[in-house]
C-alpha positions in Angstrom: 10.8 6.2 34.6 7.3 7.9 34.1 9.0 11.2 33.4 11.5 9.7 31.0 8.6 7.9 29.1 6.8 11.3 28.9 9.9 13.0 27.6 10.4 10.4 24.9 6.9 10.8 23.7 7.2 14.6 23.6 10.6 14.3 21.5 8.7 11.8 19.1 5.8 14.2 18.7 8.4 17.1 18.2 10.0 15.1 15.5 6.8 14.5 13.5 5.8 18.1 13.9 9.1 19.3 12.5 8.8 16.7 9.6 5.3 18.0 8.8 6.5 21.7 8.8 9.4 20.6 6.5 6.9 19.1 4.1 4.7 22.1 4.2 7.7 24.3 3.6 8.8 22.2 0.5 5.2 22.4 -0.8 5.5 26.2 -0.6 8.8 26.2 -2.4 7.8 23.9 -4.9 4.5 25.2 -6.1 5.6 25.2 -9.4 8.7 24.0 -11.7 9.9 24.7 -15.1 8.5 23.4 -18.4 4.7 24.6 -17.3 4.4 21.5 -14.8 2.5 22.5 -11.7 2.9 20.6 -8.7 -0.4 20.3 -6.6 -0.6 20.7 -3.0 -2.3 17.6 -1.6 -5.2 18.5 0.6 -3.8 16.9 3.7 -1.5 19.8 4.0 -3.9 22.6 3.4 -7.3 21.3 4.7 -7.3 20.1 8.2 -11.0 18.7 8.1 -9.8 15.6 6.2 -10.9 12.2 8.0 -8.1 11.0 10.2 -7.0 7.5 10.0 -4.1 5.3 11.4 -3.7 3.5 8.0 -5.5 3.5 4.6 -5.1 0.2 3.1 -5.7 0.1 -0.7 -6.4 -3.2 -2.4 -5.4 -3.4 -6.0 -8.0 -5.0 -8.1 -9.3 -5.4 -11.6 -12.7 -5.6 -13.4 -12.2 -9.5 -13.9 -11.5 -10.1 -10.2 -14.9 -10.1 -8.6 -14.4 -13.4 -7.3 -11.2 -12.6 -5.8 -12.8 -9.6 -3.9 -15.4 -11.8 -2.6 -12.9 -14.2 -1.3 -11.3 -11.4 0.7 -14.7 -10.2 2.0 -15.3 -13.8 3.2 -11.9 -13.9 5.0 -9.8 -11.1 6.4 -11.6 -8.2 5.1 -14.5 -6.8 7.3 -17.6 -5.9 5.4 -20.8 -3.8 6.1 -21.1 -2.1 9.6 -17.9 -4.0 10.7 -16.0 -2.0 8.0 -17.5 1.1 9.3 -16.6 0.2 12.9 -12.9 -0.6 12.0 -12.6 3.0 10.6 -14.2 4.7 13.4 -12.7 2.6 16.3 -9.3 1.6 15.0 -8.8 4.1 12.3 -8.1 1.5 9.7 -9.7 2.4 6.2 -9.7 -0.5 3.7 -11.0 0.0 0.0 -10.7 -2.0 -3.4 -8.7 0.4 -5.7 -9.7 0.6 -9.3 -10.1 2.9 -12.1 -12.6 2.9 -15.0 -12.7 0.9 -18.4 -11.5 2.3 -21.6 -15.3 2.9 -22.5 -16.4 5.0 -19.5 -20.0 4.0 -18.5 -19.8 0.7 -20.4 -20.9 -2.6 -19.1 -17.7 -3.1 -16.9 -18.2 0.1 -15.2 -22.0 -0.6 -14.7 -21.2 -3.9 -13.1 -18.8 -2.3 -10.8 -21.2 0.5 -9.8 -23.6 -2.2 -8.8 -20.9 -4.0 -6.6 -20.0 -0.5 -5.2 -23.6 0.1 -4.2 -23.8 -3.2 -2.4 -20.6 -3.2 -0.5 -19.5 0.5 -0.4 -15.8 -0.5 -0.3 -14.3 0.9 -3.3 -11.8 3.7 -4.0 -12.6 4.8 -7.7 -9.6 6.4 -9.5 -9.7 8.6 -12.6 -7.6 6.0 -14.5 -8.0 3.5 -17.2 -7.5 0.2 -16.1 -4.7 -2.1 -17.6 -1.9 -4.4 -16.4 0.9 -2.2 -18.1 -0.5 0.9 -16.4 0.0 -0.3 -12.7 2.8 2.3 -12.1 0.3 5.1 -13.1 -2.3 3.6 -11.0 -0.1 3.2 -7.8 1.1 6.8 -8.2 -2.5 7.9 -8.7 -3.6 5.8 -5.6 -1.3 7.4 -3.2 -2.2 10.8 -4.5 -6.0 10.2 -4.2 -5.7 8.6 -0.7 -3.7 11.5 0.7 -6.4 14.0 -0.6 -9.1 11.9 1.2 -7.6 10.6 4.5 -5.1 12.2 6.9 -3.4 8.8 7.8 0.0 8.0 9.5 0.4 5.3 6.8 -0.6 4.1 3.4 -0.5 0.5 2.3 -1.0 -1.0 -1.0 -1.8 -4.8 -1.4 -2.9 -7.2 -4.2 -6.3 -8.9 -4.2 -4.7 -12.3 -4.0 -2.6 -11.8 -0.7 -3.8 -12.9 2.8 -3.5 -10.4 5.4 -3.7 -10.3 9.3 -4.9 -6.8 10.0 -4.0 -6.9 13.7 -0.5 -7.8 13.0 -0.2 -5.3 10.1 -1.4 -2.6 12.5 0.8 -3.6 15.3 3.9 -3.7 12.9 3.2 -0.3 11.4 2.7 1.2 14.8 6.4 0.4 15.7 7.3 3.1 13.2 4.8 5.6 13.8 7.4 8.0 15.4 9.5 8.0 12.3 8.7 10.6 9.6 9.7 8.7 6.5 9.3 4.8 6.5 9.1 2.5 3.5 8.2 -1.0 4.7 7.9 -4.4 3.0 9.9 -7.5 1.9 12.9 -5.7 0.2 14.3 -7.4 -2.9 16.7 -6.8 -5.6 15.9 -9.0 -8.7 17.6 -9.1 -12.0 17.0 -6.4 -14.6 15.4 -8.4 -17.6 16.6 -6.9 -20.8 15.2 -9.8 -23.1 11.9 -8.9 -24.7 8.8 -11.1 -24.4 9.6 -12.3 -20.9 7.4 -11.5 -17.8 8.8 -8.4 -15.9 10.7 -7.2 -18.9 12.4 -3.9 -18.3 12.4 -1.7 -21.6 14.7 0.7 -19.9 17.2 -1.9 -18.9 20.1 0.0 -20.1 19.6 2.6 -17.3 20.7 0.0 -14.7 24.0 -0.7 -16.2 25.5 -3.8 -17.8 23.6 -7.1 -18.6 23.0 -9.2 -15.5 22.8 -6.3 -13.1 20.1 -6.1 -10.5 17.7 -3.4 -9.5 18.2 -1.4 -6.3 16.6 -2.6 -3.1 12.7 -2.1 -3.3 9.8 -3.6 -1.6 8.1 -6.5 -3.6 4.8 -5.5 -4.9 2.4 -7.8 -3.3 2.3 -5.6 -0.2 4.1 -2.6 1.1 3.5 0.5 3.3 4.7 4.1 3.4 4.4 6.8 6.0 2.4 9.9 5.5 5.3 12.2 4.4 6.3 9.9 1.6 2.7 9.7 0.3 2.5 13.3 0.3 5.8 13.5 -1.6 4.3 11.3 -4.2 1.2 13.4 -4.5 3.1 16.7 -4.6 5.7 15.2 -7.1 3.4 13.1 -9.1 3.7 14.7 -12.6 7.5 14.3 -12.8 7.8 11.0 -11.2 9.3 8.4 -13.8 7.2 5.3 -14.3 9.3 2.1 -15.0 7.5 -1.0 -16.4 7.2 -2.7 -13.0 5.2 -1.0 -10.3 7.2 -1.9 -7.4 10.4 -0.9 -9.1 8.8 2.5 -9.8 8.0 3.3 -6.2 11.4 2.0 -5.0 12.9 4.7 -7.6 10.7 7.5 -6.3 12.0 6.8 -2.8 15.8 5.8 -3.4 17.2 9.2 -3.3 15.3 10.3 -0.3 16.1 10.2 3.4 13.8 7.3 3.9 14.2 4.4 6.5 13.9 1.1 4.3 12.4 -1.5 6.7 12.8 -5.2 5.6 10.1 -7.1 7.3 9.9 -10.7 6.3 6.7 -11.4 8.0 5.0 -9.4 5.2 5.9 -12.1 2.7 5.3 -15.5 4.4 4.5 -18.5 2.2 1.0 -20.2 2.3 0.5 -23.3 4.6 2.6 -25.0 5.9 4.9 -22.0 6.1 2.5 -19.4 7.7 0.8 -22.2 9.7 4.2 -23.3 11.3 4.9 -19.6 12.2 1.4 -19.1 13.7 1.8 -22.1 16.0 5.0 -20.9 17.1 3.5 -17.7 18.0 4.9 -15.7 15.2 1.9 -14.7 13.2 2.5 -13.4 9.7 1.4 -10.0 8.5 0.8 -11.3 4.9 1.1 -14.4 3.1 1.2 -15.6 -0.6 3.0 -18.0 -3.0 6.2 -16.5 -4.6 5.5 -18.8 -7.5 2.1 -17.1 -8.3 3.0 -13.6 -7.2 0.1 -14.0 -4.8 -1.8 -17.0 -3.1 -2.1 -19.5 -6.1 -5.7 -20.1 -7.1 -6.7 -17.5 -4.4 -10.3 -17.7 -5.0 -10.4 -21.4 -3.9 -7.5 -21.3 -1.4 -7.9 -18.1 0.6 -10.4 -19.6 2.9 -7.9 -22.3 3.6 -5.1 -19.9 4.2 -7.2 -17.8 6.5 -8.3 -20.8 8.6 -4.7 -22.1 8.9 -2.7 -18.8 9.4 -5.3 -16.2 10.4 -5.0 -14.4 13.7 -8.7 -15.1 14.5 -11.7 -12.7 13.7 -10.9 -10.9 17.0 -7.3 -10.3 16.3 -7.8 -6.8 15.0 -10.2 -5.8 17.7 -7.8 -7.0 20.5 -4.8 -5.3 18.8 -3.5 -2.3 20.8 -1.4 0.2 18.8 
């Protein structure tokens, strides 16, 4: 059995090596395309001195969300030396992801500079913040993260979602031998053609007749992709189309690729009592939020309650073996 296990691990390692070589070959072949668009090679495929990591977790946030960020720092997100220890010992990098204001260097940017100096937990993007620019921000997040960390997985989560880091890491580890994985709670919602409604899709005609649904894609509150897919987004960033909704955009970038779509319902548990009952039954959730609010409703006030009711415990991530 020991020899079988060694052989299995060797095959998995070989498969990942082949996948990486295929990606490097694709980069070489696609160094440029027509119409003067240049596809940039991510540094993770050209610079082997990048910081290694198991997973990079980018928390999407906004200038107005200081209280939300603090609610996470007070619950599931380590801070200070513990954040550094998490990176060093577990290979888990966590950063709040944000761009800059329309008036660079203004009051909003200065306030964020001060917060960054205090907590050192931001990933600043060369991007103008705005709700209608989330697809662009998501694309830029993956491209930037790939250029800074050589990770096995890259996760995006909203700043009003509760996460159990140990469960997230353990779940991702199940797929580390797979070269191209897209994991989250897969859905297929209606394409909304009516102007003025939330989640209106201006390009609704591309999806067929009225009443049609989108292709399967992970809901936007939290999802993860493996290294090859993040590199693919980085390489092809200039020519990836952006739909109105960020989660639809990501799904569209991956729908035509050889990708394993993993529908993991533990990544979209409800808030108490749902996640609490599951935790009591031994099925601790990866992530919890309220569908009605697209996040934890009134998260600033409620996040600590969700954490106390559904959290894996402060030692959960340190006891996790992955």
